C-alpha positions in Angstrom: -3.6 -0.4 -2.4 -0.7 -2.1 -4.2 -0.7 -2.1 -7.9 1.0 -4.6 -10.1 3.0 -3.8 -13.2 1.1 -5.4 -16.0 0.0 -2.1 -17.6 3.6 -0.8 -17.3 4.9 -4.0 -19.0 2.4 -3.3 -21.9 3.7 0.3 -22.3 7.3 -0.9 -22.2 6.6 -3.5 -24.9 4.8 -1.0 -27.1 7.6 1.6 -26.8 10.3 -1.0 -27.5 8.4 -2.4 -30.5 7.8 1.0 -32.0 11.5 1.7 -31.6 12.5 -1.5 -33.3 10.1 -0.8 -36.1 11.6 2.7 -36.6 15.1 1.2 -36.6 14.3 -1.5 -39.1 12.4 0.8 -41.4 15.2 3.4 -41.5 18.3 1.2 -41.3 18.6 1.3 -45.1 18.9 5.0 -45.0 15.7 5.8 -46.9 12.0 5.8 -46.1 9.2 4.6 -48.4 5.7 3.5 -48.1 7.0 -0.1 -48.1 8.3 0.5 -44.6 4.8 0.0 -43.3 5.7 -3.7 -43.1 7.9 -3.0 -40.1 5.0 -1.4 -38.2 2.3 -4.0 -38.8 3.5 -6.3 -36.0 3.3 -3.3 -33.6 -0.4 -2.5 -34.2 -1.9 -5.2 -31.9 0.2 -3.8 -29.0 -1.3 -0.3 -29.3 -4.8 -1.3 -28.0 -3.4 -3.4 -25.2 -1.0 -0.7 -24.0 -3.4 2.2 -24.2 -6.5 0.4 -22.8 -5.4 1.0 -19.2 -2.5 3.4 -19.6 -3.9 5.6 -16.9 -2.9 3.0 -14.4 0.8 3.2 -15.2 1.6 6.2 -13.0 0.0 4.4 -10.1 1.9 1.2 -10.8 5.2 3.2 -11.0 4.3 5.0 -7.8 4.6 1.9 -5.8 7.2 0.1 -7.9 9.4 -2.1 -5.7 12.7 -3.8 -6.4 11.0 -7.1 -7.2 8.7 -5.4 -9.8 11.7 -3.5 -11.3 13.5 -6.8 -11.7 10.4 -8.3 -13.3 10.3 -5.4 -15.8 14.0 -5.9 -16.5 13.5 -9.7 -16.9 10.7 -9.2 -19.3 12.8 -6.8 -21.4 15.8 -9.2 -21.2 13.7 -12.1 -22.5 11.7 -10.2 -25.2 14.3 -7.8 -26.6 17.9 -8.2 -27.6 19.3 -5.5 -25.3 22.7 -5.8 -23.6 22.7 -6.0 -19.9 24.6 -2.7 -19.6 21.9 -0.9 -21.4 18.9 -2.7 -20.0 17.9 -0.4 -17.1 18.3 2.7 -19.4 16.2 1.0 -22.1 13.4 0.1 -19.8 13.6 3.6 -18.2 13.4 5.2 -21.6 10.3 3.1 -22.6 8.6 4.2 -19.3 9.5 7.8 -20.1 7.9 7.4 -23.5 4.8 5.9 -21.9 4.6 8.8 -19.5 4.8 11.3 -22.3 2.0 9.5 -24.1 -0.1 9.5 -21.0 0.4 13.2 -20.5 -0.4 14.0 -24.1 -3.6 12.0 -23.9 -4.5 14.0 -20.8 -3.7 17.3 -22.5 -5.4 16.3 -25.8 -8.6 15.2 -24.0 -9.2 18.9 -23.4 -9.0 19.7 -27.1 -10.0 16.6 -29.1 -13.7 16.6 -28.1 
């Protein structure tokens, strides 16, 4: 069975948006409770990304060159990332997603 990449796109979006929020909140060199404003736009993406996050490893398991280009194109269109950093950026977002998936799996044994 071939999987698409919709869930992987959602995870990449979430990781990128969290990274942008952290950057904007901390770029003035200090953190305060007012920095929450940078994280509010990220909140709607959590539910979407986590809802079917367990499908991401399967999607990545059959990722082909067309799907990789689709992921890169999405990141190119949605985030202001230079072409030279684009593959690394998307790869890092996927790595973050995989870590979240693994922590959910580990935590599910403890958070009952």
